C-alpha positions in Angstrom: -16.5 -10.8 -31.4 -16.4 -12.8 -28.2 -13.2 -14.5 -29.2 -11.6 -11.1 -29.7 -12.9 -9.8 -26.3 -11.7 -12.8 -24.5 -8.3 -12.7 -26.1 -7.9 -9.0 -25.3 -9.0 -9.5 -21.7 -6.6 -12.4 -21.1 -3.8 -10.4 -22.7 -4.4 -7.5 -20.4 -4.5 -9.8 -17.4 -1.2 -11.4 -18.4 0.6 -8.2 -19.1 -0.7 -6.4 -16.0 -0.7 -9.3 -13.7 2.9 -10.4 -14.3 4.1 -6.8 -13.8 2.4 -6.4 -10.4 4.0 -8.9 -8.0 7.5 -7.4 -8.8 6.9 -4.8 -6.0 4.7 -5.1 -2.9 2.0 -2.6 -2.1 3.5 0.3 -0.2 2.7 3.8 1.0 5.4 6.4 0.7 7.9 3.7 0.1 7.1 1.4 3.1 5.0 -1.8 3.2 4.5 -4.3 6.0 7.3 -4.0 8.6 8.1 -4.8 12.2 9.7 -1.4 12.8 7.4 1.0 14.7 8.2 4.8 14.8 6.5 6.6 17.6 6.3 10.3 18.5 6.4 10.7 22.3 6.8 14.4 23.1 6.9 17.9 21.6 8.6 20.1 24.2 7.6 22.7 25.0 4.1 22.4 23.6 3.0 25.3 21.3 -0.6 26.2 20.7 -1.4 25.6 17.1 1.6 23.4 16.4 1.0 19.7 15.7 3.7 17.1 14.8 2.7 13.6 13.7 4.4 10.5 12.5 2.6 9.3 9.4 2.6 6.5 6.9 4.1 3.9 9.2 7.1 6.1 10.1 7.9 6.9 6.5 7.3 10.7 7.0 6.7 13.4 9.5 3.9 15.9 9.3 4.1 19.3 10.9 1.0 21.6 11.0 1.3 25.1 12.2 -1.8 27.3 12.6 -0.1 29.6 15.1 0.6 33.3 14.4 4.3 32.8 14.2 6.5 30.7 11.9 8.1 27.4 12.9 11.6 26.7 11.6 12.6 23.0 11.1 16.3 22.3 11.3 18.1 20.0 9.0 20.7 17.3 9.7 23.5 19.7 10.2 21.3 22.1 12.3 20.8 24.4 9.3 17.5 26.0 8.4 15.5 23.5 6.4 11.8 24.4 6.4 9.7 27.4 7.4 6.0 26.7 8.2 3.6 29.5 9.1 0.8 31.9 8.1 2.5 32.6 4.8 2.7 28.9 3.9 5.6 26.4 3.6 9.1 27.5 2.4 12.2 25.3 1.9 15.8 26.4 2.0 17.2 25.2 -1.3 20.7 25.4 0.1 19.9 22.8 2.7 21.1 19.3 1.8 18.0 18.0 3.6 15.7 19.3 0.9 17.2 16.8 -1.5 17.9 13.9 0.9 14.3 14.0 2.1 12.7 13.6 -1.3 12.8 9.7 -1.0 12.5 7.5 2.0 16.0 6.0 1.5 17.6 9.4 0.8 18.9 8.3 -2.6 18.4 11.7 -4.4 21.6 13.4 -5.5 22.6 16.5 -3.5 23.6 19.3 -5.9 27.0 21.0 -5.4 25.4 24.3 -4.3 23.6 22.7 -1.4 25.6 23.8 1.6 24.3 23.7 5.1 26.8 26.5 6.1 25.5 28.9 3.3 23.0 31.6 3.8 19.4 30.3 3.3 17.7 30.7 -0.1 14.0 30.4 0.7 11.6 28.9 -1.9 7.9 28.8 -1.4 6.5 25.3 -2.0 3.0 25.5 -0.6 0.4 28.0 0.6 -0.9 25.5 3.2 0.1 25.4 6.9 1.2 21.8 6.6 4.6 20.3 5.7 5.3 16.6 5.2 8.7 15.1 4.6 10.8 11.9 4.8 12.9 12.5 7.9 15.7 10.0 8.1 16.2 10.6 11.8 12.9 8.7 12.6 13.2 5.5 10.6 15.6 2.6 9.8 17.7 3.4 6.7 19.1 0.0 5.9 17.4 -2.5 3.6 18.4 -5.2 6.1 16.7 -5.6 9.5 18.6 -4.1 12.5 21.4 -6.4 13.9 19.5 -7.0 17.2 16.4 -8.1 15.3 18.4 -10.4 13.0 19.8 -12.1 16.1 16.5 -12.5 17.9 13.6 -11.5 15.7 11.0 -12.9 18.1 11.7 -10.3 20.8 11.0 -6.5 21.0 14.1 -4.4 20.6 14.7 -0.6 21.0 16.5 0.4 17.9 16.6 4.1 18.7 15.3 5.1 22.1 15.3 8.9 21.5 15.3 10.3 18.0 15.0 14.1 17.9 13.9 16.7 15.3 14.7 20.2 16.4 12.5 23.2 15.7 12.6 26.9 16.4 9.4 28.9 17.1 8.7 32.6 16.5 11.1 35.5 16.1 12.7 34.7 19.4 13.7 31.3 17.9 12.3 29.4 21.0 13.8 25.9 20.9 11.2 23.1 20.4 12.1 19.5 20.2 9.9 16.7 18.8 11.2 13.3 20.0 10.2 9.7 19.9 11.6 6.2 19.5 12.1 3.5 16.9 11.3 -0.1 18.1 11.4 -3.5 16.5 8.0 -5.1 17.3 7.6 -8.8 16.3 4.6 -9.7 14.2 2.0 -12.4 14.7 2.2 -15.9 13.5 0.7 -16.2 9.9 -0.3 -19.9 10.5 -4.1 -19.2 11.1 -4.2 -17.2 8.0 -2.4 -19.8 6.0 -4.8 -22.5 7.2 -7.7 -20.3 6.2 -6.3 -19.7 2.7 -5.5 -23.4 2.1 -8.9 -24.7 3.3 -10.8 -22.1 1.4 -8.8 -22.7 -1.8 -9.5 -26.4 -1.8 -12.9 -26.5 -0.2 -14.2 -23.5 -2.1 -12.9 -24.8 -5.4 -14.7 -28.1 -4.8 -17.9 -26.5 -3.8 -17.9 -24.4 -7.0 -17.4 -27.4 -9.3 -19.9 -29.6 -7.4 -22.6 -26.9 -7.1 -25.8 -27.4 -9.1 -25.6 -23.8 -10.1 -21.9 -23.7 -10.7 -22.1 -20.4 -12.7 -23.7 -18.6 -9.7 -21.3 -20.0 -7.2 -18.3 -19.0 -9.3 -19.8 -15.6 -10.0 -20.4 -14.9 -6.3 -16.8 -15.9 -5.4 -15.4 -13.7 -8.2 -17.6 -10.7 -7.3 -16.6 -10.9 -3.7 -13.0 -11.2 -4.6 -13.2 -8.0 -6.7 -14.9 -6.1 -3.8 -12.3 -7.2 -1.4 -9.5 -6.1 -3.8 -11.2 -2.7 -4.2 -11.5 -2.3 -0.4 -7.8 -3.2 -0.1 -6.8 -0.6 -2.7 -9.0 2.0 -1.0 -7.3 1.3 2.4 -3.8 1.7 0.8 -4.8 5.0 -1.0 -6.3 6.6 2.1 -3.3 5.5 4.3 -1.3 8.4 2.8 -1.7 11.8 4.3 -3.5 14.4 2.2 -6.8 15.6 1.0 -9.7 13.5 -0.3 -8.9 14.6 -3.9 -5.3 13.4 -3.3 -6.5 10.1 -1.8 -8.7 9.5 -4.9 -5.8 10.2 -7.2 -3.7 7.7 -5.2 -6.5 5.2 -5.5 -6.3 5.4 -9.3 -2.5 5.1 -9.2 -2.6 2.2 -6.7 -5.2 0.4 -8.9 -3.6 1.1 -12.3 -2.5 -2.6 -12.6 -5.7 -3.9 -11.1 -8.2 -2.0 -13.2 -7.6 -4.1 -16.4 -7.9 -7.3 -14.3 -11.2 -6.0 -12.8 -12.4 -5.5 -16.4 -11.6 -9.2 -17.1 -13.7 -10.1 -14.0 -16.6 -8.0 -15.3 -16.5 -9.9 -18.6 -16.3 -13.2 -16.7 -19.5 -12.3 -14.7 -21.3 -11.4 -17.9 -20.5 -14.7 -19.5 -21.2 -16.7 -16.4 -24.7 -15.2 -16.2 -25.3 -17.1 -19.5 -23.6 -20.2 -18.2 -20.8 -19.9 -20.8 -17.5 -21.6 -20.2 -15.9 -18.4 -21.5 -16.8 -17.0 -18.1 -15.0 -19.8 -16.3 -11.9 -19.2 -18.4 -12.0 -15.4 -17.9 -12.7 -15.9 -14.2 -9.6 -18.2 -13.9 -7.4 -15.5 -15.3 -8.9 -12.7 -13.3 -8.8 -14.6 -10.0 -5.2 -15.7 -10.5 -3.9 -12.2 -11.2 -6.0 -10.5 -8.5 -4.6 -13.1 -6.0 -1.1 -12.2 -7.3 -1.6 -8.4 -7.3 -3.7 -7.9 -4.2 -2.7 -10.9 -2.2 0.8 -12.3 -2.8 2.3 -8.9 -3.3 1.2 -7.8 0.2 1.5 -11.1 2.0 4.0 -9.7 4.5 1.2 -8.0 6.4 0.2 -11.4 7.7 3.3 -11.7 9.8 4.4 -8.1 10.3 3.3 -5.9 13.2 3.0 -2.6 11.2 1.4 -2.0 7.8 0.2 1.1 5.9 -3.6 1.0 5.8 -6.3 3.5 6.5 -8.1 1.1 8.8 -6.9 -1.1 11.7 -4.2 -3.6 10.7 -6.6 -6.5 11.2 -8.6 -5.4 8.2 -5.6 -5.4 5.8 -4.6 -8.8 7.0 -8.2 -10.0 6.5 -8.2 -8.4 3.0 -5.0 -10.1 2.0 -6.1 -13.5 3.4 -9.5 -13.3 1.7 -7.9 -12.2 -1.6 -5.7 -15.3 -1.6 -8.5 -17.6 -0.3 -11.2 -16.4 -2.7 -8.7 -16.1 -5.5 -7.5 -19.6 -4.9 -11.1 -21.0 -4.7 -12.0 -19.3 -8.0 -8.9 -20.5 -9.8 -9.4 -24.1 -8.6 -13.1 -24.1 -9.2 -13.0 -22.5 -12.7 -10.1 -24.8 -13.6 -12.0 -27.9 -12.7 -15.1 -26.6 -14.5 -13.0 -26.2 -17.7 -11.8 -29.8 -17.3 -15.1 -31.3 -16.4 -17.2 -29.2 -18.8 -20.7 -29.3 -17.2 -23.5 -30.5 -19.5 -25.5 -27.4 -19.1 -22.6 -25.1 -20.0 -22.1 -23.4 -23.4 -18.7 -24.3 -24.9 -15.8 -21.9 -24.7 -14.6 -20.1 -27.8 -11.2 -21.7 -27.3 -12.6 -25.2 -27.4 -13.2 -25.1 -31.1 -16.9 -25.4 -30.9 -19.0 -22.7 -32.6 -20.4 -20.0 -30.3 -22.8 -17.3 -31.5 -21.7 -13.7 -31.2 
């Protein structure tokens, strides 16, 4: 039975782990970046009207609790959104409805979308909040801006005054939300790299040389899983929305990690019995957690902006600890499998008989 469980656990780890690093952790389509979108003014101010830049500049959020509706204008000045006491409505004839579905505006615009046509309003929510990808506020090219490519170590104003125009109430009072887009260089990743390397080598040697090697490896692996869970929570709650939506995003964010966490739980169970099966499972779990939760998000170590529910230092710390603890667990468990401590029970893959 144990041989079957170990084989299944390792298979899940391989399948899930190799799929994960293909794309970095992101929120609403943006991960670590040096581009900072900032809202500076809403003029004139309107009681009950709040505009925010959310998700590292990926989207705008407009909340209107006033008695009158607010109209958001699209890219051609056409009616795009209505937000007010009756909820949120979108003009399905506005090209912005389709362009704003994704951060890069890759959704096809249907032929009947015409900014000059009379609006056709469609209710999309009963709330007083609208959130959308507004391409006026962020960089739309996959390459860094030319000024940043020429001199990435300096701050550059990419767009000093982006504007999103609104109309308030039946008098259509003009309201303008404006801000800027700035390239902000990130920090040096060298201190984090040194921490990762020293922890990987030093931690791995401490595990294999420890008298209670099973407890040392278990502690490292358990801490690694806790850090990875915290990392995924920070990513899930970085998105705007309700607590229920955040929890749903946590499940989606963790869909590749959950099978690997299951491998780690099996490893901890076997390590409690000083079985080398635990070292083998820990090796797989630590490797793929380091890939999924560390390497896939390593850009936050040298980028100035990152999507995270807590201050950016904590996502950098989470990524660095994931790589450091993962590296230590991989090195330590690998050396244990080579050394085979005398007080350890043999692995099912070693050919020796193991009960159960």
